[in-house]
N, C-alpha and C positions, 0 to 999 in steps of 0.2 A: 573284512572291514578293518579300516585303519584304527590304531590305538594311539592316543596322544595323552601325555601327562602335563597338566598345567598347575604350576605353583601360583595360587591366586591370592596374592596379598594386596591387590589393588583393584580399583574399579575397572581398569582396563583388562585385568585378568578375568574378572567375572563376565565382562562383555564378550571377551574372546570365547569363553566357555559356552555362553548362550549361543553364539554364532555357530560353533562347532557342533553342538547338540542339534541345532536346527538343521544341520546338513547331514545328520545321521552318523557322525563320527563318535566312536566310543572314547569317552573322556574320563580320566581319573583326575579329580581336582584335589590338590593338597592344600589344606589350610591349617593354621597353627592352633585354632581354638574352636570350640563348639559354636561360639558366637559367629565366627567366620563362616561356619557351615550354614547358619540361618540366613546369611545374605545371598546364598546361591539358590537359584530357581530349580525346582525338581525337573528332571527329564529322564526319559527311558534309558538313554545311553550314558547317563552320568553316574559315576561312583565317587563318593567323597571320602577322603581320609582326613579326619580332624584330629591331628596330633602333631606335636613338635618332633621333627625328625632330624637326627644328626646325620653327618655324612655317611656313616656306615649303614644306617637304616635306609637312607635314600638309595644307596647302591644295591642293597638287598631288594628293595621294591623294584628297581629298574631291571634287575636280573630276572626276577620272578614274573614280571608282567610283559617284558619284551616290547617296550614302547617303540613306535616308529619315530617318535620325536618327544623331547621334553622342552616345554616352554617355561622359562623363568620370568614370571610376571610379578615378582616380589617388589616390595617398596624400595625406592632408591636409597633409603636410609637403613637398609638391612644388608650391608655388604657381606657380613659373615655368612648369612644364609645363601646369598648368591654364589660365593666361593665354594660352599659345600655342594650345591647343586652342580656346578660346573665340574668339580673334581669327581663327583660320583658318576657323571656322564662319561668323563674320560676313562675312569676305571672299568666301566661296563660297555664301552664302545657304543654309547647311545648318543644320537645327534642332539646337540644343545642349541637352543635359540633364546636370546635375551629380548624380552619385550620391555622396553624402557620408556617410562613416562618422560616426555620432553620437559626440559627445564623451562622455567618462566624467564621472561626478560627482567632486567634490573629494575626494581621499583624505585621511583624517584624519592630521594630523601630518606631511604631506608638505611639502617646500619647492618652490615654483613659481618658475621663472625664464622670461624671455621668449624666449630663444634659446640656441643652443649656446655662443657666446662668453660669455654671462652665466653659463651653467652651469660653464664652465671657470674663470671668475673666482671663483665662489662656492666651488668645490671646492678651489681653491688655498689657501683659509684653513681647511681641515678636516684632520682626522687619520684614519688608517685606510685599509684597502683599498677600492677602488672597482670595482664591476662595471658596465660600460657595456653597455647593451642597445640602443643607438641605431644600430647598424650601422657599416659601415666608411667610408662616403662622407665623413663629417665628422670622422673620427677624429683627423686632424692638428690640429684646433682645440683638442684637449685636451692637447697636448704641453706647454703652458705650466704645467701642474700640477706643483709640486715633486715630485721622485722619481717622475715619471710611469711609467717602466719598472718600478719596484718596486711601486708602489701600484695600478696600473690593470690590470684584466682586461677583455678585450673579447670579447663574444659576437657573432659575425658569421656570415654565410652560408658554407657550405663551397664557396667558389669561388676560383679563382686570383686574381681581382682583389681579393677581400677579404683574402686572405693577403698579397698584395703591399702593400696599404694598411697592414696591421698592421706588416709589416716596415719599410716606409718611415717609419712613425711611431716606430720604435725599440722596439716591443714584443717581448720574448723569446718563443720558441715556447710556453713553459710558461704564458704569460699570454694565449694565444689559444684561445678556445673556438669551434671551427667546427662549428656545428650548424644543422640545419633544424628549424623549429618544426612544429606548435604546441608551446608549452611550458606544461605544467600547473603548478598551484600546487606540487605535490610536487616536480617537477623543478626549478622555480625555487628552492625551499627547499634542495634538495640542492646546487645550484650555489653559492648564497650561502654555505652552510656549507663547501663544498669550498675556496673561495678566501678564506674569512674576511672577507667584505665588510662594511664598516661603512656603505657607501653603495651604493644601487642607483639607477642613472640610466636614465630611460626617457622616451620621448615619449608624449603622450596619444594612443595608437593606438586607443582605444575598446576595448570588451570583445572585439570580433572580433579585435583585434590583441593580445590577451592582457594588457591593462592591469590588469584586475581580479585576474588570477592573480598578476601581479607585486606588486600592492599587498598582497594577502593574504599572499604569501610574505614580504614585507618586515615586515609586522606580526607574523607568527608568529615570525620570527627576531630581532626587535628591530633590524632594519636600517633606517636612514633612507632615505626615498624622495625623490629629486630629480626633478621633472617639468619637462621642457622644454615650454613652452606652444606652442599651435598658432599658425601665422601667420594673418593675416586670411583668411577663407574666403568664396568665393562661396556664395550660397544654394543649397541642394540638397535632395534627397529621400533618405530611407532606402532600403534595398534593398526592403523590403516595399512602400513607397509607389511605388517605381519599377516593380515588377512589376505592381501594381494599375493604374498609369497605362498601361503597355504593353499589358496585357490589354484595357483599354477602347479604346485607340487602334488596335490591330491585330487585334482580335477573337480574342485568344488564350484558351485554356481556363484559368481561374484556379483550378479545383478540383484539388487533388492527389489521386492515387489512393492509397488506404490498404488494405492487406490485413492483417487480424488472423489470424495464422497459429498454429494449434496444431501444435507441432513434435513431439508425442509425448513419450515418456519422456526423450529427450535425444540418442540416437545418430543419426547421419545415416541409417542403415538403417531406423530406425523412422518416418521422415518419409514422408508421402504424396507422390505425384507433384505434386499441386497445391501442396503446401507448398514443395517444391523449386523449382517454376516461379516462385512468388511471390518467393522469396528471390533467385533468380538474376536476376529482372527488376527488382528494386528498386534505386533509387538510394541508398537509405539504410535501414539496419537498426536497429531500436530494440528494446531488451529488457534483461533482467538480463544481467550479464556471462557467466553460464553459458550462457544462451540464445544470445548472440552468438558464443560460442566453438563451440557445437554447430552453428551455421549453416555453419561451414567456408567462409567467404567472405573470405579475407585481402585487404586492400587496399581493401575496400568501405567507404564512409562508415558509421560506426556512432554510436549514442548510447546509453549505458548508463543506463537508467531503468526503474523499475517503477511509480511513482506515476502514476495516470491523468492527473491535471492536468498534471504535468510533461511527459508524453508528448504530450498534445494541444497544449500551448503550444509545444513544440518543432516539431511538424508545421506549425503555422500561422505560425510565425515564420521558417521556412526554406523560402521559396517557390522557391528554386532547385532543390529536389528535386521531381520530378514523381511519383515512385512510392515509397511507404514500405511496409516490411513490419515489423509489430509482432509480435515473437515471444513466444508464450505457452507455458509448459510444459504438456505433456499436451494436453488438449482445451480449446478456448476456452469450452465450456459447462459445464466441470466444475471448480468452485472456482477460477475464473479471474478475472483482472483485467479481462477483456473486459466484464463486467457493468457496471462503473462507467465504463469508457472509452467504450463505444458511445454513450451519451447525449451525450458531449462532442464526438463526431465526426459524428453523423448530421446530414445537411443541409449540412454544410460541406466534404464531400469525396466522391469516388467510392469507395464502401466495399464491400469484400467480406469475408466471414467464412469462414475455411477450417478445418474441424474437424480434429482429430488424434486419435491413439490415447491414451486416458486411461490413467493408471496402474492404475485399477480393471480395465479390460479386459485390460491387459497381464499383471497379476498373476494374474487368473483363468485366462487362457490358459496361463500357465506351470504352474498347478496342475491344469489339465485339468478345470475345473469351470465350471458356468454361473453367471450373475450376475443373472438377471432378478428374483430375490427379495432381492438384496443391497441394503442401505440405506447410502448414503455418509454419513460423519461426519468433519468436519474438526477435528482437534485441533492444527492447525498455527498457533501464535501465538495461540491462544485457549483458553478453558476449555471443556470438554465433559464431560458425565456419561455415560461409556460404560457403566458397570454398569446405570444406569437405562434407557438406550436399549436394552440387550439384553433387557429385560423384554418390550418390544413387537416387537423385530426380532432374532431369534436369529442372523442373518447380517449383519454390519456390516463395511463397508470403512472403514478409518480412515487418514486422512492425518495423519502424525505429524511434527512438526518438532523441531529441537534435538538436541543431542548425546546426551541421555539420554531423549529422548521415548519411544522404544519400550520401554525398560526401565520407565519410569514408568507407561506404559499397562498393562503386564503386572502391575506391582505393585498398581495400583488395582483390577484385577480380582481378584487374590489376596486383597487386604484386604477386598473385598466378598463373600468366600466363593465366588468364581468361579475359583478357581485351576486347576480341571480344564478350563477352557475352552480349546478348540483355537485357537491363534494361528499364522497363516502369514505370515511376514515376508519382504518383498521388498526387497532393498537394491540401489541403483544399477541399476534395471531398464533393460535394453537396452544397458548398457555392457559392455565386455569383462570387468569384474570383478563382474558381476551375481552375486547370491547369494540363494538361497531357503532359509529356515530354518523348519521346522515343529515345533511342540511345544506343551505346555500353558503357560498364563500363569505357573503356578508354576515351571515349568522354565526359562522365558526371562526371568524378572524381574531376574536379575542379569547378563544378557548385555550385550554391547557391540555396538551396531549403528550403521551409517552414518547421518548426518543426513538423507540422501536415502532414507528408508525409508517403506514403506507396509505395511499389514497387513490380512488378512482374518480377522476374529474370528467364530468359530462356537460358539455355546453350545447345549448340550442341556438345556433347561429343561422342567419339567412345564407342561402347558397352564395358562394363567392364567385364573382366574375373573374375568369382566369385570363382573358385576353387583355392586351394593353389598349390604351385609349379610352379610359373611363369617361363618361359624359361630364361635361364641364360643371354641370349643376351638382355633381357628387362632392364638390369641394366648396368649403366656406371661403368667401372672398372678402366679406366685410366692406368697410368704407375707408379707403386710404386718403391721402392728401389730394389725389385727383379722382376721387370717387371709388375706385376699386384698386386692390393690389394686383400687380401684373401676374398673368398666368399663361403658361403655354397651352394653347387650345388643343382639344382632343385629337384632331386630325394630325396636327404637327407633332404632337406628343407621341402618337402611335407610330409614325414614321421614324421619329428620332429614337424611340426605344428599340425599334426593329434594327436600326443601324448600329445601336450600341452592342447588340448581341450579348446581353448579360448572361452570366452563369449563376447558378444557385449560390455560390460562395463568393460572389463578386464584392469588391471593396470600392465603393462609389463616392464620387464627389458630385453634388449638384450645386453649381456656382451660380449665384443670383437666383435663389430658389423661389422667391416670391411667395405665393400661397403654398408651395410645396407639391404641386400636382405631379411633377416629374419625380421628385424625391419619394413621394408616396408610392408611385407605381414601381420605381426602382426597388424599394424595400419589399413590396409584395412579390416581385419576381425573384430577387436575390434573397430568398428567405433564410438561407444559411449564411449570408454575408452581412455586410453592414453599409449603411448610407450616412454620409455627412451632408447636411443641407446648409450651405453658406449663404447668409443674407445680411445686408447692412441696415435695412429699414426696420425701425422699431415696430411700426404697425404690422409689418409682414411677419415679424417674429411671433407675435401673438397668434396670428392665423396659422402659422406653421405648427405651433403647439396644439391648437385646436384640431387641425386636420390629422396630426399624428395620433392624438387621442381617439378621434373618430374612427380611424382605421386600426387602432390597437397595435401600433408598430413599436415593438421593443428594440428593433434593430435600426431605428432611425434616430440620429443625433442631430441637434440643431446647433450651429456655430454662428454666433453673431459677429459680424465684422466684414471688412472689405477684402476681397481677393486681390492679389495672391497672399497678402500678409496674414490673413486669417487661416490660410491653409498650410503655413510652414510647419506647424507642429503636428499636423495630421499624418496618419499612416500613409504609406505609399498606395496610391489607388490603382486598381486594375481598369477602371472605367471612369470617365469624366464627362459630364454634360455641362455645357456652358450656355445658359439662357440669358444671362446678363453679366456684363464684365466691367462696367464703369470705365471703359477705355483701356483695360489692362489685359486684353486677350492674349497677346504674345507672351507676356510675363507669366500668366496663369498656365499656359500650355508648356512653357519652358520649365516651370517648377514641377509640374506633373511628370514630365519626361525625365527630369533630373532624379525624381524619386523612383520612377519606374520607366526605363527606356521603352518598354513594350506596351505602355498604357494606350488604351483606345479612347479617343476623344471625339465627341459629337458636339458641335456648336451650331446654334441657330442665329441668323442675322437678318434684320430688316433694313437697317440703315446702310447706305452705300459705303460709309466709312468703315463699318464693321466688316462688310463684305470684302472690302479691299484688304484689310488686315489679315483676314482668314485666307484669302486667295494668295497672299504673300507667304503665309505659313505653309501652304501646299507645295512650295518650291523646294522645301527641305529634302535633299536627296537621301537622307537616312530613313525616310518614311517607307514602310512596307506597303502602305495603301493611302491614297489621297483621292477623295471623291467629293463632288458637289452635286446637290439636287436642288432644283428650284421648285417649290411647291406652292401652287396657287389654288385656293379653295373658294368655292362660291356656295353660299348658303341661301336656301329658299326663305322668303319672307312674304307673308300674306299681305296683299294690298287690295282691300275691298274684296271683290269676288275673284281676284286673280292671285297667283303666286309668282313673285319675281325672284330671280337669282341675283343676289348681291355679292359682288366679288370682294374678297378679303385681300389685304396686302400680301404680295408675294413674299414667301419666306425661303431663304437660302439655308440649306442644311449641309454642313461640312462634316466629313468623316476623315479623321487622321489616325492612322494606326502605326505605332512605333514598331521597330524591329526590322529584321532583314526581309527583303522582298522574296516572295515565293519563287 
């Protein structure tokens, strides 16, 4: 078995020791104090030496133990110790490796000085309180600052030796902050404000040493930052580079293990046995703050994050952890961040995906109902058209976010004429304060619900006709200036819709929409798309609104105005129907083709002038398809004891398809 000695004076040193012990390497960790020993995690292959060693003692240790490698992970501001380690390695012919914490970038507006005496000299010429975060070892060098005891506050480790150093320098107890890090930006801000610091003094300990959090806190509070520069350093490797080197040298496993864990609704009792096993066996837990709290593992390393890229970057930059558990709410395959995270992890780690109880399963279990025909819809942080979705799926499970999300959901159903729809709301599922509320959308629209709420929405709707060509009396026509608002009759409408060849996600214009019969059927067919009904008559606009509401169409928008002007700001269409053009047929087609050269246009004409204009459009050689159909319909009408067939006006249906010919 390999034997490695690590001088662990930094966070990186401790992380390297954790990695090596997890790989079964025998490690001797050298720390200067008993306090340093308490920061190391116990391991079967770990031996700790807690004493200050001079160069001679180091050489004796190296000869006695015969290490395969000595890693110097001491602090960048301990150059004497580094030189002693390197010299002892040279004397004993032991391989030496420097693990060096990378320096931070230059902090904007900061004052840089070369060493502690220079920092004390500079501060002597300043005004205001000073927060020292450089430790207790060199505190005595700052006593030359005028009004030292009144101006200076020292943040030191909670150790007897630190407190003795503060007392020896003459600091009163109220100016001693004895705390163990790490120190977040928020905590630094609080301490700066608590002591009223005008100056924050720090060494360049790198981001791992909290330098960036100090710099951000100083910037936020308007405090000046004084940085004591690093002594000259030996060349070294970062932690990640060191781990890569050791993996290659000693045949270690470089791939971390990552478990994507669905933790269920949130309570420990709702987690699967596999989930609890993965959490207990992980070196580090990653997830949203609520997930980390639900894991119930106090003292374990954690990283609060939900963005997939941030999670992946953290995993691959913290090689000291060999086993990660990424905690996902509910089930990893149900509206989960796992979908975007998996491609970032595959091939770069030993990966397992552990499903959990989804909120859909949990709510349906509470309600005592099945869920094989339930369709999930997420309204959490995104727009969703629930009323339209209910046309195709009468049982929908809705994920709802935000403080008023559930009330807004119920209100949208009520506004769409679905106020009698049954809504079953589950709040804080699996928690002690879990609550189930069942009522109609109309009854619940003014209720207050927890932000952690989900709903099962069940509508009782008549069977929907799926073929095109709805009967004419399905639409409201009202009384216009000439008796009724114009409408494309069902037979012509059925053929026109067939010629349009709509797709589910089509973007459609209905120009000269009239009552909206074509627009309504477009919206019913293109249920994942959108339809814009363009109409200039004021009496028709009102009927359009009524027919839109009657058919509960959230994907239909009404545009008042005359084409083509009213169409110029609309998105590029994939399909256009022209039932009325007010003489602007060519301009409407030209605009549609300008926005989308491959647009498919179907236009109807009765007047010979309109027929002539459309026939002229067919001569465009850039069209992939140009077709004309003349449709004449006769309808039976009872006349006494007889039924007579009455002929309707012939209707010409033109189809123009942009794009290259097949």
